[in-house]
Backbone as JSON Lines, residues from 0, in Angstrom:
{"i":0,"aa":"M","n":[-29.92,14.49,6.8],"ca":[-28.41,14.81,6.35],"c":[-28.38,14.93,4.84]}
{"i":1,"aa":"G","n":[-27.18,15.98,4.91],"ca":[-26.95,16.46,3.48],"c":[-25.85,15.32,2.83]}
{"i":2,"aa":"E","n":[-25.39,15.78,1.46],"ca":[-24.57,14.79,0.73],"c":[-23.34,14.52,1.65]}
{"i":3,"aa":"I","n":[-22.85,13.3,1.52],"ca":[-21.55,12.99,2.18],"c":[-20.49,12.74,1.11]}
{"i":4,"aa":"T","n":[-19.36,13.29,1.19],"ca":[-18.24,12.98,0.48],"c":[-17.05,12.56,1.26]}
{"i":5,"aa":"V","n":[-16.56,11.43,0.41],"ca":[-15.49,10.58,1.24],"c":[-14.16,11.04,0.45]}
{"i":6,"aa":"K","n":[-13.33,11.16,1.61],"ca":[-11.97,11.72,0.77],"c":[-10.66,10.71,1.98]}
{"i":7,"aa":"Y","n":[-9.68,10.76,1.38],"ca":[-8.56,9.88,1.97],"c":[-7.25,10.86,2.48]}
{"i":8,"aa":"S","n":[-6.59,10.61,3.28],"ca":[-5.28,11.35,3.5],"c":[-4.19,11.7,2.57]}
{"i":9,"aa":"D","n":[-4.45,10.77,1.61],"ca":[-3.56,10.7,0.13],"c":[-4.28,9.36,-0.61]}
{"i":10,"aa":"T","n":[-4.02,9.56,-1.58],"ca":[-4.73,8.71,-2.81],"c":[-4.06,7.26,-2.66]}
{"i":11,"aa":"P","n":[-4.79,6.36,-2.15],"ca":[-4.54,4.8,-1.61],"c":[-4.26,4.14,-2.85]}
{"i":12,"aa":"I","n":[-2.82,4.47,-3.5],"ca":[-2.54,3.39,-4.3],"c":[-1.14,2.58,-4.01]}
{"i":13,"aa":"N","n":[-0.4,2.97,-3.01],"ca":[0.57,2.41,-2.71],"c":[0.28,1.5,-1.25]}
{"i":14,"aa":"A","n":[1.16,0.41,-0.74],"ca":[1.2,0.01,0.52],"c":[1.27,0.93,1.52]}
{"i":15,"aa":"G","n":[0.57,1.02,2.65],"ca":[0.64,2.11,3.62],"c":[-0.75,1.99,4.07]}
{"i":16,"aa":"T","n":[-0.94,2.68,5.11],"ca":[-1.91,3.07,6.2],"c":[-2.58,4.4,5.86]}
{"i":17,"aa":"Y","n":[-4.03,4.62,5.33],"ca":[-4.64,5.79,5.16],"c":[-5.7,5.94,5.91]}
{"i":18,"aa":"T","n":[-6.13,7.03,6.26],"ca":[-7.29,7.61,7.17],"c":[-8.28,8.17,6.14]}
{"i":19,"aa":"V","n":[-9.53,8.08,6.52],"ca":[-10.71,8.14,5.69],"c":[-11.37,9.34,6.45]}
{"i":20,"aa":"Y","n":[-11.48,10.14,5.74],"ca":[-12.56,11.36,6.25],"c":[-13.62,11.75,5.41]}
{"i":21,"aa":"I","n":[-14.81,12.27,5.89],"ca":[-16.02,12.66,5.01],"c":[-16.11,14.24,5.36]}
{"i":22,"aa":"D","n":[-16.89,14.64,4.4],"ca":[-17.63,15.87,4.78],"c":[-18.8,15.77,4.43]}
{"i":23,"aa":"V","n":[-19.73,16.03,5.0],"ca":[-21.25,16.33,5.25],"c":[-21.91,17.42,4.93]}
{"i":24,"aa":"A","n":[-22.57,17.6,3.82],"ca":[-23.14,19.09,3.3],"c":[-24.16,19.42,4.48]}
{"i":25,"aa":"E","n":[-24.22,20.55,4.58],"ca":[-25.67,21.02,5.56],"c":[-26.92,20.85,5.04]}
{"i":26,"aa":"D","n":[-27.83,20.32,5.74],"ca":[-29.35,20.69,5.08],"c":[-30.13,21.2,6.33]}
{"i":27,"aa":"N","n":[-31.79,20.82,6.27],"ca":[-32.43,21.75,7.42],"c":[-32.53,21.37,8.55]}
{"i":28,"aa":"N","n":[-31.84,20.04,9.03],"ca":[-31.75,19.65,10.07],"c":[-30.26,19.35,10.85]}
{"i":29,"aa":"Y","n":[-29.21,19.4,10.13],"ca":[-28.1,19.3,10.43],"c":[-26.8,20.49,10.14]}
{"i":30,"aa":"P","n":[-26.05,20.97,10.69],"ca":[-25.1,21.79,10.25],"c":[-23.85,20.95,9.29]}
{"i":31,"aa":"A","n":[-23.17,21.68,8.71],"ca":[-22.32,20.92,7.63],"c":[-21.03,20.57,8.42]}
{"i":32,"aa":"V","n":[-20.47,19.25,8.08],"ca":[-19.47,18.66,9.03],"c":[-18.11,18.6,7.83]}
{"i":33,"aa":"S","n":[-17.1,19.08,8.37],"ca":[-16.01,19.17,7.29],"c":[-14.9,18.2,7.9]}
{"i":34,"aa":"A","n":[-13.84,16.97,7.02],"ca":[-13.06,16.57,7.42],"c":[-13.2,15.63,9.11]}
{"i":35,"aa":"L","n":[-14.23,15.09,8.81],"ca":[-14.65,14.11,10.17],"c":[-13.92,12.91,9.88]}
{"i":36,"aa":"E","n":[-12.97,12.15,10.61],"ca":[-12.26,11.39,10.52],"c":[-12.84,10.27,10.8]}
{"i":37,"aa":"V","n":[-13.26,9.25,10.04],"ca":[-14.17,8.17,10.2],"c":[-13.39,6.72,10.55]}
{"i":38,"aa":"G","n":[-12.27,6.58,10.05],"ca":[-11.35,5.44,10.33],"c":[-10.3,5.67,9.36]}
{"i":39,"aa":"T","n":[-9.48,4.34,9.58],"ca":[-8.32,3.9,8.7],"c":[-8.12,2.55,8.03]}
{"i":40,"aa":"F","n":[-7.84,2.44,7.18],"ca":[-7.29,1.12,6.36],"c":[-6.14,1.18,5.9]}
{"i":41,"aa":"T","n":[-5.57,-0.35,5.68],"ca":[-4.04,-0.6,5.49],"c":[-4.18,-1.43,4.5]}
{"i":42,"aa":"I","n":[-3.23,-0.79,3.31],"ca":[-2.65,-1.87,2.23],"c":[-1.48,-2.29,2.48]}
{"i":43,"aa":"N","n":[-1.51,-3.81,2.47],"ca":[-0.2,-4.36,2.79],"c":[0.58,-4.74,1.3]}
{"i":44,"aa":"G","n":[1.81,-4.5,1.69],"ca":[2.51,-4.74,0.19],"c":[3.03,-6.31,0.4]}
{"i":45,"aa":"I","n":[3.2,-6.51,-0.72],"ca":[3.67,-8.02,-1.16],"c":[5.2,-7.89,-1.74]}
{"i":46,"aa":"D","n":[6.07,-9.1,-1.55],"ca":[7.66,-9.24,-2.16],"c":[7.06,-9.97,-3.47]}
{"i":47,"aa":"A","n":[7.09,-9.27,-4.79],"ca":[6.88,-9.77,-5.88],"c":[7.74,-10.74,-6.54]}
{"i":48,"aa":"T","n":[7.73,-11.98,-7.02],"ca":[8.95,-12.42,-7.81],"c":[8.14,-12.84,-9.19]}
{"i":49,"aa":"Y","n":[9.35,-13.02,-9.96],"ca":[8.98,-13.46,-11.15],"c":[9.97,-14.17,-11.81]}
{"i":50,"aa":"T","n":[9.77,-15.41,-12.32],"ca":[10.91,-16.48,-12.89],"c":[10.79,-16.36,-14.46]}
{"i":51,"aa":"A","n":[11.51,-15.87,-15.22],"ca":[11.09,-15.76,-16.99],"c":[11.54,-17.34,-16.97]}
{"i":52,"aa":"P","n":[10.7,-17.32,-18.55],"ca":[10.9,-18.97,-18.96],"c":[12.5,-18.8,-19.69]}
{"i":53,"aa":"T","n":[12.67,-20.22,-19.59],"ca":[14.11,-20.56,-20.48],"c":[13.69,-20.6,-21.85]}
{"i":54,"aa":"P","n":[14.56,-19.43,-22.34],"ca":[14.19,-19.51,-23.91],"c":[14.9,-20.61,-24.82]}
{"i":55,"aa":"I","n":[13.89,-21.04,-25.88],"ca":[14.48,-22.16,-26.87],"c":[15.66,-21.54,-27.71]}
{"i":56,"aa":"A","n":[16.67,-22.68,-27.8],"ca":[17.96,-21.93,-28.37],"c":[17.82,-22.16,-30.2]}
{"i":57,"aa":"D","n":[18.58,-21.4,-30.81],"ca":[18.13,-21.54,-32.14],"c":[17.03,-21.44,-32.64]}
{"i":58,"aa":"L","n":[16.02,-20.49,-32.18],"ca":[14.74,-20.4,-32.74],"c":[14.56,-18.93,-33.64]}
{"i":59,"aa":"E","n":[14.49,-19.21,-34.91],"ca":[14.14,-17.84,-35.42],"c":[12.62,-17.83,-36.01]}
{"i":60,"aa":"Y","n":[12.5,-16.41,-36.06],"ca":[11.2,-15.96,-36.12],"c":[10.62,-16.17,-37.72]}
{"i":61,"aa":"N","n":[9.44,-16.99,-38.08],"ca":[9.24,-17.42,-39.49],"c":[7.87,-17.15,-39.6]}
{"i":62,"aa":"G","n":[6.96,-16.23,-38.88],"ca":[5.87,-16.03,-39.0],"c":[4.78,-16.85,-38.69]}
{"i":63,"aa":"T","n":[5.14,-18.18,-38.22],"ca":[4.29,-19.37,-37.49],"c":[4.88,-19.6,-36.62]}
{"i":64,"aa":"A","n":[3.47,-20.2,-35.75],"ca":[3.83,-21.01,-34.29],"c":[4.64,-21.95,-34.38]}
{"i":65,"aa":"Q","n":[5.58,-21.61,-33.35],"ca":[6.61,-23.02,-33.45],"c":[6.94,-23.48,-31.71]}
{"i":66,"aa":"S","n":[7.24,-24.52,-31.56],"ca":[7.07,-25.45,-30.36],"c":[8.53,-25.7,-29.7]}
């Protein structure tokens, strides 16, 4: 079997379902295969939440750590 290259239906960076394909290069025993679908995978999305800390009142920057 020749060199195998893995490809996706789209760049898998966001939530969604992606199809995985492979290309297999020809060798002495097998012909080349292109865009052979081998499966899918899903990246699930989440609802991200963030709570900002409560600021300290009347604090001025003076170059040193303060509490």
